[in-house]
C-alpha positions in Angstrom: 12.8 -27.5 -10.4 14.9 -25.2 -13.0 15.2 -21.6 -12.7 13.9 -19.4 -14.9 14.9 -16.3 -17.1 12.5 -13.5 -16.9 11.6 -13.8 -20.6 10.3 -17.6 -19.2 9.0 -16.5 -16.1 7.0 -14.2 -17.7 5.8 -16.4 -20.0 5.4 -19.1 -17.4 2.6 -16.3 -15.8 1.0 -15.5 -18.5 0.1 -18.9 -18.9 -2.3 -18.1 -15.8 -4.1 -15.0 -16.6 -7.5 -15.9 -18.1 -8.2 -17.9 -15.2 -6.7 -15.4 -12.8 -9.0 -12.5 -15.1 -12.1 -14.1 -14.6 -11.5 -14.8 -11.1 -10.9 -10.9 -10.8 -13.9 -10.3 -12.7 -15.8 -12.2 -10.6 -15.1 -10.7 -7.3 -15.0 -7.5 -8.6 -17.7 -4.6 -8.3 -18.1 -1.9 -10.1 -19.1 1.8 -8.5 -18.6 5.3 -9.4 -16.8 7.7 -7.2 -19.1 10.7 -7.8 -21.8 8.8 -6.4 -20.9 8.1 -3.2 -19.2 11.8 -2.4 -21.8 14.2 -0.5 -22.0 17.0 -2.2 -24.5 18.8 -0.8 -22.6 19.3 2.3 -20.2 21.5 0.0 -19.5 24.9 -0.8 -17.1 27.2 -2.9 -14.0 28.3 -1.6 -13.0 31.7 -2.3 -11.8 32.5 -6.2 -15.5 31.4 -6.7 -17.3 33.7 -4.4 -17.6 31.5 -1.0 -14.7 30.6 1.5 -11.5 28.9 1.9 -11.3 26.5 4.2 -10.8 27.3 7.9 -9.0 25.2 10.8 -12.5 25.0 12.5 -14.2 23.6 10.1 -12.0 19.8 10.5 -14.2 17.0 11.5 -11.6 14.5 12.0 -9.4 14.3 15.0 -5.6 14.4 14.6 -5.1 10.4 14.4 -8.0 10.4 11.4 -7.0 13.6 9.4 -2.9 11.8 9.7 -5.0 8.1 8.7 -6.4 9.7 6.1 -3.9 12.0 4.5 -1.1 8.9 4.8 -4.3 6.9 3.2 -4.8 9.6 0.7 -1.5 10.5 -0.5 -0.2 6.5 -0.7 -3.8 6.1 -3.5 -2.3 9.9 -4.8 0.7 8.0 -5.7 -0.7 4.8 -8.4 1.3 6.1 -11.4 4.5 4.6 -9.2 3.0 1.3 -8.1 1.7 1.3 -12.0 5.0 2.3 -13.2 6.2 -0.8 -11.3 3.9 -3.2 -12.9 4.6 -1.6 -16.2 7.7 -2.4 -16.2 7.5 -6.0 -16.4 4.4 -6.6 -17.4 3.6 -3.6 -20.6 0.1 -2.8 -20.4 0.6 -3.3 -24.7 0.1 -6.7 -24.5 -1.9 -9.9 -23.2 -0.9 -8.2 -19.3 -3.3 -5.4 -19.5 -5.6 -7.5 -17.7 -3.3 -7.1 -14.7 -2.2 -3.3 -15.6 -4.9 -1.9 -16.8 -7.6 -2.9 -14.4 -5.5 -2.7 -11.6 -4.9 1.0 -12.4 -7.9 1.9 -13.0 -9.8 0.0 -10.2 -7.0 1.8 -7.3 -7.1 5.0 -9.3 -11.0 5.4 -7.7 -10.0 5.7 -4.8 -7.6 8.9 -4.7 -10.8 10.0 -6.6 -13.4 9.6 -3.8 -11.3 10.3 -0.9 -10.1 13.7 -2.3 -13.3 15.1 -3.3 -15.1 13.4 0.3 -12.6 15.5 2.0 -12.1 17.9 0.0 -15.8 18.6 -0.2 -16.7 18.2 3.8 -13.6 20.2 4.2 -11.9 18.2 6.2 -8.8 18.4 5.8 -6.9 21.6 4.9 -7.5 21.4 0.6 -4.3 23.6 0.2 -2.2 21.9 2.5 -2.9 17.7 0.4 -2.5 19.5 -2.9 0.9 20.2 -1.7 1.4 17.0 0.1 0.3 14.9 -3.3 2.5 17.1 -5.3 5.7 16.5 -3.5 4.5 13.0 -3.3 4.3 11.9 -5.9 6.7 13.7 -8.1 9.2 11.4 -5.4 7.4 8.4 -6.3 7.7 5.4 -4.9 11.1 3.0 -5.6 11.4 5.4 -8.8 15.0 5.4 -8.6 17.5 3.3 -11.3 18.8 1.2 -8.1 15.1 0.6 -6.8 13.8 -0.6 -10.3 16.5 -2.8 -10.8 16.6 -4.7 -8.2 12.7 -5.3 -8.8 11.9 -8.5 -10.8 8.7 -9.6 -11.9 8.0 -11.9 -8.9 8.9 -8.8 -6.6 6.5 -6.3 -7.9 3.5 -9.1 -7.4 4.7 -10.1 -4.0 5.2 -6.1 -3.2 1.3 -5.2 -4.9 0.1 -8.4 -2.6 1.3 -7.7 0.7 0.9 -3.6 -0.1 -3.1 -4.7 -0.7 -3.6 -6.5 2.1 -1.8 -3.5 4.1 -4.5 -1.2 2.7 -7.2 -3.4 3.7 -5.8 -3.6 7.6 -5.5 0.0 7.4 -8.6 0.6 6.1 -10.0 -1.6 8.9 -8.1 0.2 11.2 -9.5 3.9 10.5 -12.8 2.9 10.9 -12.8 3.0 14.1 -12.2 6.5 14.0 -15.2 7.3 11.3 -18.8 7.6 12.6 -20.2 9.4 9.2 -21.8 6.6 7.3 -21.2 7.9 3.7 -17.4 8.0 4.6 -18.2 4.5 6.7 -19.5 4.0 2.7 -16.5 4.9 0.8 -13.7 2.9 3.2 -15.4 -0.2 3.0 -15.8 -0.3 -1.3 -12.2 0.8 -1.4 -11.4 -2.5 1.3 -13.8 -4.5 -0.6 -11.8 -3.3 -4.1 -8.1 -4.3 -1.8 -8.6 -6.9 -1.0 -9.9 -8.5 -4.5 -6.7 -6.7 -6.0 -4.5 -8.7 -3.2 -6.3 -11.7 -4.4 -5.6 -11.4 -7.7 -1.9 -10.5 -6.7 -1.6 -13.7 -4.2 -3.2 -16.0 -7.3 -0.2 -14.8 -9.7 2.6 -16.0 -6.7 0.4 -19.0 -6.6 1.0 -19.4 -10.3 4.6 -18.3 -9.7 5.3 -21.4 -7.5 4.4 -23.5 -9.8 6.4 -21.7 -12.2 9.4 -21.2 -10.7 9.2 -21.9 -6.4 12.3 -21.0 -5.8 12.2 -17.0 -7.4 8.6 -17.0 -5.7 9.2 -17.8 -2.5 13.0 -15.2 -2.2 10.4 -12.2 -3.7 7.2 -13.0 -0.4 10.5 -13.1 2.0 11.7 -9.5 0.1 8.6 -8.1 -0.1 8.0 -9.0 3.7 11.3 -7.8 4.7 10.8 -4.4 3.4 7.8 -3.5 4.3 7.0 -0.1 4.8 3.9 1.0 6.7 1.3 3.4 4.9 2.6 6.6 5.6 6.3 5.7 6.2 7.6 7.1 3.0 6.4 10.3 2.9 8.2 13.2 3.1 7.9 15.9 6.7 5.4 13.1 7.5 7.0 12.6 11.2 4.5 14.3 13.2 1.6 12.4 12.0 3.2 9.7 11.6 3.0 9.4 15.7 -0.6 8.9 15.4 -0.8 5.7 13.5 2.0 4.1 15.0 -0.7 1.2 16.4 -2.1 0.9 12.9 0.5 -1.2 11.4 3.1 -3.2 13.2 4.8 -6.1 14.0 1.0 -7.6 14.5 -0.1 -6.7 11.0 3.0 -7.5 9.1 2.4 -11.4 11.2 -0.8 -11.4 9.7 0.0 -10.2 6.1 3.1 -12.8 6.2 0.7 -15.5 7.4 -2.0 -15.1 4.8 0.7 -15.1 2.1 2.3 -18.4 3.6 -1.2 -19.9 3.9 -2.0 -19.3 0.3 0.9 -20.2 -0.9 0.8 -23.6 1.3 4.6 -22.7 2.3 4.6 -25.2 5.0 4.6 -28.0 2.9 7.3 -26.6 0.1 10.0 -28.9 -0.2 13.3 -29.0 -2.6 14.2 -25.7 -1.9 17.9 -24.3 -1.9 19.6 -22.9 1.3 19.2 -19.4 0.3 15.3 -20.5 -0.9 14.8 -22.8 2.4 16.4 -19.7 5.0 13.7 -17.5 3.2 11.1 -19.9 3.6 11.6 -19.8 7.4 11.7 -16.7 7.7 8.7 -16.0 6.2 7.0 -18.9 8.5 8.5 -17.5 11.8 7.8 -14.1 10.4 4.0 -15.7 10.4 3.9 -17.1 14.0 4.9 -13.5 15.3 8.5 -14.8 15.8 10.6 -12.4 13.9 
């Protein structure tokens, strides 16, 4: 199979846009962040005549607090993920359906999480805001060297892995939650993330048709460079210790297995030596041997 250049690859992937967009809309759920926040549990902060946050108000244990902060900051960093996609799939084109719809859907995750956590005073809002500002300014893969190494299939593979990570992370986080309102919020976010993962996986399947060499290499790269949620947050070592069992080699293996199954990597053949080595690494990770 011929290797496509970037423009040819994007044109080839674009042919799958209508069908994948239709599948995404069929699976996506419509919901409003404000509707799921228990506003009646909140009260004003000192600037408006109320009381500022007090550590005694924190209702989460240290593990749950660290996990929610890591998830919130990941969702806060939406602009970085958006820019990674927009490198190759500009919003002012037929790719708006992928970039724009994903951005709008994922943005509500940070909105609803922050509103819930601040209204219920589960976390220090000042510390969370300071971290948000620092984290978003630093960005995710937002330097010339990092972005230069990301091709269109790399971006799709990165997001397929990331969305699957979020689903697994939320599943673990729910074990530390008692409030049914918060569980509902997490379920809604996980449902979105699962649909989004399927969308990116569908584009990777289209990539296997267009250029299986490049697709296999991109998936291998995304899995080898996987960053667990919270790994890229600065000054987060103390909190990160509480998340040691949220993601590990077993969760990485589950994602690799899902992608290997979706892309039918067991039956792929006629790859170059480099791509075949990448395929074998993916299958080994999926089997828990890497």
